[in-house]
C-alpha positions as CSV (number, residue, x, y, z in Angstrom):
1,M,123.9,83.8,85.8
2,I,121.4,86.2,84.3
3,E,120.8,89.2,86.6
4,A,117.6,91.2,86.9
5,R,119.3,94.5,86.3
6,H,120.6,93.2,83.0
7,L,117.1,92.2,82.0
8,R,115.8,95.7,82.8
9,V,118.4,97.2,80.5
10,L,117.7,94.7,77.7
11,R,114.0,95.6,77.9
12,A,114.9,99.3,77.6
13,V,117.2,98.7,74.6
14,A,114.4,96.6,72.9
15,A,111.9,99.3,73.6
16,T,114.0,102.3,72.5
17,G,116.1,100.7,69.7
18,S,119.5,102.0,70.9
19,F,122.0,102.0,73.7
20,S,122.0,105.8,74.0
21,A,118.2,106.1,74.1
22,A,118.0,103.3,76.7
23,A,120.7,105.1,78.8
24,R,118.5,108.3,78.8
25,E,115.5,106.3,79.8
26,L,117.3,104.5,82.6
27,G,119.3,107.6,83.8
28,C,122.7,106.1,83.2
29,T,125.5,106.4,80.6
30,Q,125.7,104.7,77.2
31,P,128.9,102.9,78.1
32,A,127.2,101.5,81.2
33,V,124.3,100.1,79.0
34,S,126.8,98.6,76.5
35,Q,128.8,97.0,79.4
36,Q,125.7,95.4,80.9
37,M,124.6,94.1,77.5
38,K,128.0,92.5,77.0
39,A,127.7,90.9,80.5
40,L,124.2,89.6,79.7
41,E,125.3,88.1,76.4
42,A,128.2,86.4,78.1
43,S,125.8,84.9,80.7
44,A,123.4,83.8,77.9
45,G,126.2,82.4,75.8
46,T,124.7,83.7,72.6
47,P,124.2,87.1,70.9
48,L,121.1,88.9,72.0
49,L,121.4,92.1,69.9
50,I,122.3,93.0,66.3
51,R,123.2,96.5,65.1
52,T,121.3,97.4,61.9
53,G,122.3,100.9,60.9
54,R,121.7,103.2,63.8
55,E,119.3,100.8,65.6
56,M,119.7,97.7,67.7
57,R,117.6,94.6,66.7
58,L,116.9,91.6,68.9
59,T,118.1,88.2,67.8
60,Q,115.8,85.2,68.3
61,A,117.4,84.6,71.6
62,G,117.0,88.2,72.6
63,E,113.3,88.1,71.7
64,A,112.8,85.0,73.9
65,L,114.6,86.7,76.8
66,V,112.6,89.9,76.5
67,R,109.4,87.8,76.3
68,H,110.2,86.1,79.6
69,A,111.6,89.2,81.3
70,A,108.2,90.7,82.1
71,G,107.2,87.8,84.3
72,I,110.6,87.5,85.9
73,L,110.7,91.2,86.8
74,A,107.1,91.2,88.1
75,G,108.0,88.3,90.4
76,L,111.1,90.1,91.6
77,T,109.1,93.3,92.2
78,A,106.6,91.2,94.3
79,A,109.5,89.8,96.3
80,E,111.1,93.2,96.9
81,E,107.8,94.7,98.0
82,E,107.1,91.9,100.4
83,V,110.5,92.3,102.1
84,A,109.9,96.1,102.4
85,A,106.4,95.4,103.8
86,I,107.8,93.2,106.6
87,A,109.2,96.3,108.2
88,G,105.6,97.5,108.7
89,L,105.0,99.5,105.5
90,R,107.6,102.1,106.4
91,A,108.8,101.7,102.9
92,G,107.2,100.5,99.7
93,R,106.2,101.5,96.2
94,V,102.9,101.0,94.3
95,R,102.7,101.8,90.6
96,L,99.1,102.6,89.8
97,V,97.6,103.1,86.3
98,S,94.0,104.5,86.0
99,F,91.6,105.7,83.3
100,P,91.1,109.5,83.5
101,S,87.7,109.7,85.2
102,G,88.9,107.3,87.8
103,S,92.0,109.4,88.3
104,S,90.0,112.5,89.1
105,T,87.3,110.9,91.3
106,L,88.4,107.7,93.1
107,V,92.2,108.0,93.1
108,P,92.7,111.3,95.0
109,T,90.5,110.1,98.0
110,A,92.2,106.7,98.1
111,L,95.7,108.0,97.9
112,A,95.1,110.7,100.5
113,A,93.8,108.0,102.9
114,L,96.8,105.7,102.1
115,R,99.3,108.5,102.7
116,A,97.7,109.3,106.1
117,A,97.9,105.6,107.2
118,H,101.2,104.7,105.6
119,P,103.3,107.8,104.9
120,G,106.3,105.8,103.9
121,T,104.5,104.1,101.0
122,R,105.0,105.9,97.7
123,V,102.5,105.7,94.9
124,S,103.1,106.7,91.3
125,L,100.2,107.3,88.9
126,V,100.0,107.2,85.1
127,E,96.8,107.3,83.0
128,A,95.7,104.7,80.4
129,E,92.4,103.4,79.2
130,P,91.7,99.6,79.2
131,P,92.7,97.4,77.5
132,R,96.1,99.2,77.4
133,S,96.1,99.6,81.3
134,V,95.5,95.8,81.6
135,E,98.3,95.1,79.2
136,M,100.7,97.3,81.3
137,L,99.8,95.2,84.4
138,R,100.5,91.9,82.6
139,E,103.8,93.3,81.2
140,G,105.0,94.2,84.7
141,D,104.8,98.0,84.1
142,C,102.4,98.6,87.0
143,D,101.1,97.0,90.2
144,I,97.5,98.0,90.1
145,A,95.3,98.9,87.1
146,L,92.0,100.7,87.7
147,A,89.9,99.5,84.8
148,F,86.3,99.1,83.6
149,R,84.3,96.8,81.4
150,Y,80.7,96.7,80.1
151,A,78.4,93.7,80.2
152,G,79.7,90.7,78.3
153,G,83.3,91.2,79.2
154,G,83.7,87.4,79.5
155,A,86.9,85.9,80.7
156,E,89.3,88.7,79.8
157,W,90.5,89.1,83.4
158,D,90.4,85.5,84.6
159,D,94.2,85.4,85.1
160,L,94.1,88.5,87.4
161,V,92.9,89.3,90.9
162,V,89.7,91.4,90.4
163,R,88.6,93.8,93.2
164,P,85.1,95.1,92.3
165,L,84.7,98.8,93.2
166,L,81.4,100.2,91.9
167,T,78.9,100.0,89.1
168,D,78.9,103.2,87.0
169,R,75.7,104.0,85.1
170,L,75.8,105.8,81.8
171,V,73.8,109.1,81.5
172,G,72.8,111.1,78.5
173,L,74.2,114.6,78.0
174,V,72.2,117.1,75.9
175,P,72.5,120.9,75.3
176,E,70.5,123.1,77.7
177,G,68.1,124.2,74.9
178,H,67.6,120.6,73.6
179,R,64.0,119.3,73.4
180,L,64.8,116.6,75.9
181,A,66.8,118.7,78.3
182,G,64.0,118.7,80.9
183,A,63.2,115.0,80.7
184,D,63.7,112.7,83.7
185,A,64.8,109.9,81.4
186,V,65.1,109.3,77.7
187,A,65.2,106.1,75.5
188,I,68.3,105.9,73.5
189,G,66.2,105.6,70.4
190,D,64.8,109.1,71.1
191,L,68.3,110.4,70.1
192,A,68.6,108.4,66.9
193,G,68.6,111.5,64.6
194,E,71.0,113.5,66.7
195,P,74.7,114.2,65.9
196,W,76.9,112.4,68.5
197,I,80.1,113.2,70.4
198,A,81.8,109.9,71.3
199,G,84.4,109.3,74.0
200,C,87.3,106.8,74.4
201,P,87.6,103.9,71.9
202,R,86.0,101.3,74.3
203,C,83.2,103.7,75.2
204,R,82.7,104.4,71.5
205,R,82.3,100.8,70.7
206,Q,79.8,100.4,73.5
207,L,77.8,103.4,72.2
208,V,77.6,102.0,68.8
209,E,76.4,98.6,70.2
210,V,73.8,100.2,72.4
211,C,72.5,102.3,69.5
212,E,72.4,99.4,67.1
213,D,70.5,97.4,69.6
214,A,67.9,100.2,69.6
215,G,67.7,100.0,65.8
216,F,70.0,102.8,64.5
217,T,73.6,103.6,63.9
218,P,74.8,106.9,65.6
219,R,76.2,109.6,63.4
220,I,79.4,110.4,65.3
221,D,80.5,113.9,64.3
222,F,83.2,114.2,67.0
223,A,85.3,111.7,68.9
224,T,87.7,112.5,71.7
225,D,89.2,110.8,74.7
226,D,89.0,114.0,76.7
227,Y,85.7,114.1,78.8
228,P,85.8,117.9,79.3
229,A,86.0,118.3,75.6
230,V,82.9,116.0,75.1
231,V,81.0,118.1,77.7
232,G,82.2,121.3,76.0
233,L,81.1,120.2,72.6
234,V,77.6,119.2,73.9
235,G,77.4,122.5,75.8
236,A,78.1,124.4,72.6
237,G,75.1,122.7,71.0
238,L,77.1,120.5,68.6
239,G,75.6,117.2,69.5
240,V,74.6,114.8,72.3
241,A,76.6,112.2,74.2
242,V,76.4,109.3,76.6
243,L,79.0,109.4,79.4
244,P,79.6,107.4,82.6
245,E,78.4,109.2,85.7
246,L,81.9,109.1,87.1
247,A,83.1,111.1,84.1
248,V,80.4,113.7,84.5
249,E,81.2,114.1,88.2
250,S,84.7,115.2,87.3
251,V,83.6,117.9,84.9
252,R,81.4,121.0,85.4
253,P,78.8,120.5,82.6
254,R,78.3,124.1,81.5
255,G,75.6,124.5,78.9
256,A,74.7,120.9,79.1
257,R,72.1,118.8,81.0
258,T,72.3,115.2,82.1
259,V,69.3,112.9,81.7
260,A,68.9,109.2,82.6
261,V,69.1,106.8,79.8
262,E,66.7,103.9,79.4
263,P,67.2,101.0,79.3
264,P,70.1,101.5,81.7
265,V,73.6,100.9,80.5
266,E,76.3,100.2,83.2
267,R,80.0,99.6,83.4
268,E,81.8,97.7,86.1
269,I,84.7,99.6,87.8
270,V,87.4,97.4,89.2
271,A,90.9,97.4,90.5
272,L,93.1,94.7,89.0
273,T,96.4,93.2,90.1
274,L,98.5,90.1,89.6
275,P,98.0,87.1,92.0
276,D,101.6,87.5,93.3
277,L,101.3,91.2,93.8
278,A,97.9,90.9,95.7
279,Q,99.9,89.4,98.6
280,V,102.1,92.5,98.9
281,P,100.9,94.6,101.8
282,A,101.4,97.9,100.1
283,V,99.4,96.8,97.1
284,A,96.7,95.3,99.4
285,A,96.5,98.5,101.4
286,T,96.0,100.5,98.1
287,L,93.3,98.2,97.0
288,D,91.5,98.6,100.3
289,R,91.7,102.4,100.1
290,L,90.4,102.3,96.5
291,A,87.4,100.2,97.7
292,E,86.7,102.7,100.5
293,A,86.8,105.6,98.1
294,A,84.4,103.8,95.8
295,T,82.0,103.2,98.7
296,R,82.0,107.0,99.5
297,A,81.6,107.8,95.8
């Protein structure tokens, strides 16, 4: 019989390429990893790993097992969390992944409220931008993904439970001495000849699409995933940018001014989870607190 603990070890070996690296990741010994892999291969009745030089490579059977392991482990996690929740949320764990501006604005308020209501529920947080955060959710590496999408996102989340949180409008960011710094609103075309500072890859693509709709291609001099760096570059007079309001709220824009952008460009902020995990009380409680934090924001 294939055991879940063996599947976790197999995934670690596949991800790291060796027994010793997998042992370090799992916090156990190399012989323990080797022993568990032997037991798993005995249960499977076929080799799952081949040593090639210093690395371990998956056989075809190993690849198939790793491919199915994510769904199996996600289902097992849901079962474990439901059992813990029956005791009244005195125990439980929620793995949350969020994009950076969500981490600094929505997440702290939500987790503080969750801890006050359910002090026994532990929440871990890592940062990732979509679509990577959504991939992590589907792969079983987190329970909730805080994500965003712009108009035209289509059916990309149809297999997930989507909890809408808020609509985040994009604003222009210009240096204090800029000719448009005092304007109430600017058309995106008014910035056609400016050097641009672009944000994360998904925001960068959106910027190019919006500018091309206005009849020009932006000259992107700098690109960075770090919002404070975007604001700093604008404040130093090195260009202009368009950022979500949520991102601007998390940074003190020294030397820069925000202006409304016309026509308005918005992104939808949501919390995502898997259908099975949505029934887990600890996950549901976290989703509720995120929605409350978004309402206050």
